[in-house]
C-alpha positions in Angstrom: 125.8 110.2 87.7 126.7 113.5 89.8 128.5 116.6 88.8 131.0 118.4 91.0 132.6 121.7 90.7 136.1 122.2 90.6 139.1 124.7 89.7 141.9 123.8 87.6 144.2 125.4 90.4 143.0 123.2 92.9 141.5 125.8 95.1 138.2 125.2 97.0 136.7 128.4 95.5 137.0 130.2 92.8 135.4 132.7 90.4 132.7 131.5 88.0 134.9 131.8 84.9 137.6 129.6 86.6 135.1 126.7 87.8 134.5 123.2 85.8 132.4 120.5 86.6 133.5 116.8 86.7 131.2 114.4 85.9 131.4 110.9 87.7 129.2 108.0 86.8 128.9 105.1 89.3 128.5 101.7 88.1 128.3 98.4 90.2 128.7 94.7 89.0 125.3 93.8 90.4 123.7 96.2 87.9 125.8 95.2 85.2 124.6 91.3 85.9 121.0 92.5 86.0 121.0 94.3 82.8 122.9 91.3 80.9 120.2 89.2 82.3 117.6 91.5 81.1 118.8 91.3 77.8 118.9 87.6 77.8 115.4 87.5 79.0 114.3 89.8 76.4 116.0 87.9 73.5 114.0 84.7 74.8 110.7 86.7 74.9 111.1 87.5 71.2 112.3 84.0 70.4 109.0 82.4 72.3 106.7 85.2 70.5 108.0 84.3 66.9 107.7 80.7 67.8 104.0 81.1 68.4 103.6 83.1 65.4 105.2 80.6 63.1 103.4 77.5 65.1 99.9 79.4 64.5 100.9 80.0 60.6 101.7 76.6 59.9 98.5 74.8 62.0 
């Protein structure tokens, strides 16, 4: 994410009162896929941990 200054009138430079900030968020498909796999991996780890606790509780 980064912010770039701009003016509503379209001028390259302006007074402080005229300036606004535009926030830009960059995303990529690669990042989204990694995030998805991370959530799936965390879910699998939680299930494995619960299975181990259940196994030791029974035996």
